[in-house]
C-alpha positions, -999 to 999 in steps of 0.1 A, spaced: -126 41 -65 -89 48 -68 -72 68 -41 -38 84 -37 -15 77 -8 21 77 5 39 47 20 43 55 57 62 22 64 65 -13 50 81 -43 67 97 -60 37 105 -92 57 69 -96 69 52 -84 37 29 -57 50 28 -20 59 7 11 61 -2 38 37 -13 74 45 -45 80 26 -41 112 4 -8 116 23 -25 127 56 -16 115 91 -45 99 108 -58 82 77 -39 48 79 -46 21 53 -33 -15 57 -14 -29 27 -2 -65 21 24 -74 -5 -1 -95 -24 -21 -63 -32 9 -47 -49 5 -50 -87 34 -68 -105 59 -46 -123 87 -63 -143 109 -32 -141 105 -25 -103 102 -62 -93 123 -82 -119 124 -112 -95 87 -111 -88 91 -101 -51 69 -71 -44 76 -45 -17 71 -8 -10 95 19 3 88 46 27 78 79 10 67 63 -23 35 76 -39 9 51 -48 -25 47 -63 -48 20 -49 -84 8 -45 -96 15 -9 -117 -13 6 -136 -7 39 -138 -36 63 -156 -23 95 -148 -42 127 -113 -54 118 -95 -30 141 -62 -18 126 -71 -33 93 -105 -16 88 -93 0 56 -73 -21 32 -55 -12 0 -59 -34 -31 -45 -31 -66 -16 -9 -54 3 8 -82 35 28 -75 34 62 -92 68 76 -80 98 65 -60 
């Protein structure tokens, strides 16, 4: 099921960050750069990253028992910068 979110922060040098599910505080979702879908216009060199405040669509995967990474984003698509 695709969900909407906003990038709360992303550490470009480490390749991971956190999204706010439906833009709400208290609903963090872990995101890894490998889950960001390729885009030849945004990522002409192939390196994928997110910027704070971007709106995204993604598949939400629940992984109970993984602490901070209980909820993970996959197939992340940027909808607006």
